[in-house]
Each structure stands twice: as C-alpha cells, then as structure tokens.
C-alpha positions in Angstrom: 21.5 34.6 7.2 17.9 33.9 8.2 17.2 32.7 11.7 16.5 29.0 11.9 13.4 28.3 13.9 11.3 25.2 14.3 8.2 25.5 12.0 6.0 24.1 14.7 6.9 27.1 16.9 5.3 29.4 14.2 1.9 27.6 14.1 -1.0 28.2 16.4 -2.6 25.3 18.1 -5.5 25.4 15.6 -3.1 25.5 12.6 -1.2 22.6 14.1 -4.4 20.6 14.4 -5.4 21.3 10.8 -2.0 20.2 9.5 -2.2 17.0 11.5 -5.8 16.3 10.1 -4.6 16.9 6.6 -1.7 14.5 7.0 -3.6 11.8 8.7 -6.5 11.7 6.2 -6.3 9.2 3.3 -7.5 10.0 -0.1 -10.3 7.5 -0.8 -10.1 7.9 -4.5 -6.3 7.4 -4.5 -6.7 4.1 -2.6 -9.5 3.1 -4.9 -7.4 3.6 -7.9 -4.4 1.8 -6.4 -6.5 -1.2 -5.3 -8.2 -1.3 -8.7 -4.9 -1.4 -10.6 -3.5 -4.1 -8.4 -6.6 -6.3 -8.6 -7.4 -5.7 -12.2 -3.9 -6.0 -13.6 -3.1 -8.9 -11.2 -6.1 -11.0 -12.4 -5.4 -10.1 -16.0 -1.8 -11.1 -15.8 -2.5 -14.3 -13.9 -5.1 -15.4 -16.4 -3.0 -14.6 -19.4 0.0 -16.4 -17.9 -2.1 -19.5 -17.5 -3.5 -19.2 -21.1 0.0 -18.8 -22.6 1.3 -21.7 -20.5 -1.5 -23.9 -21.8 -1.8 -27.5 -21.1 -4.5 -30.1 -20.9 -6.4 -28.4 -18.1 -5.7 -24.7 -17.9 -6.0 -23.0 -14.5 -8.7 -25.1 -12.7 -8.3 -23.2 -9.5 -8.4 -19.7 -11.0 -11.3 -20.8 -13.1 -13.3 -21.2 -9.8 -13.6 -17.4 -9.8 -16.3 -17.9 -12.4 -18.5 -18.8 -9.5 -18.3 -15.3 -8.1 -17.6 -13.4 -11.3 -20.2 -14.4 -13.9 -18.7 -15.0 -17.3 -15.1 -15.3 -16.1 -13.1 -18.1 -17.6 -9.4 -18.8 -18.0 -9.3 -17.6 -21.6 -8.1 -14.4 -23.3 -11.6 -13.0 -23.2 -11.8 -14.1 -19.5 -8.6 -12.1 -18.8 -10.3 -9.0 -20.2 -13.4 -9.6 -18.2 -11.3 -10.3 -15.1 -9.5 -7.0 -15.7 -12.9 -5.2 -15.7 -14.1 -7.1 -12.6 -10.8 -6.4 -10.8 -10.9 -2.7 -11.6 -14.4 -2.3 -10.3 -14.1 -4.5 -7.3 -10.6 -3.3 -6.5 -11.8 0.4 -6.6 -14.7 -0.4 -4.3 -12.4 -2.2 -1.8 -9.8 0.6 -1.8 -12.4 3.4 -1.5 -14.0 1.5 1.4 -10.6 1.1 3.1 -9.8 4.8 2.8 -13.3 5.9 3.9 -13.3 3.6 6.9 -9.9 4.7 7.9 -10.8 8.3 7.7 -14.0 7.7 9.8 -12.1 5.8 12.5 -9.0 8.1 12.8 -9.9 11.4 14.4 -7.5 13.9 15.9 -9.1 15.7 18.8 
C-alpha cells in the first residue's frame, strides 16, 4: 500500500506558484469561441423564430439591430447574416474578456 501524502507537500514553492498560475489563467480563444457560439446561434435562432412565427409586422425590435449591423433584417437571409455578425462580434468580446481577466489577475 502506497503512502498517502498531500500532493501539495511534494511541490516546491516555485512549482506551487506555476500550478496556481496555470489554473487561474483563462484561455482567450476558448472564451472567444464560447461567446461566438452563444451570440451567433442566439441571434440566428431568435431571427428564425420570428420569421417562422410571421405576422403583419415581424420583429420590429430585433430589426433595430440593422442600425448597428449593416444589412441585418428579420428575414432568413438576415438570420444568416446575424449568425456571421454574432460569431465575429461574440468571438471578439469573449477574447477580450479572457485577455483582460488574464492581465488583471496575477499571482505574486
């Protein structure tokens, strides 16, 4: 039977610091992909839901995104364009969150 010791007892102070740094850091690309998928698929699904639902005036509030996203409309093609916009802008936002977090959190 092997002796049971605490893994922290086996690490030097430098090794412990490196382990903490590795665990605290965020992967900027991972956060970028996660935000991109949420934003892109969310806007795509919301637009398609309104198009399928139909009606006399389709999604007037969501259509206002066309002010900030040139070419975006509440149509099937607008849903595809919204997916692209969401992927690009979501990736940028997620990458920025991860990068800022990593710059602000430092273990000394």
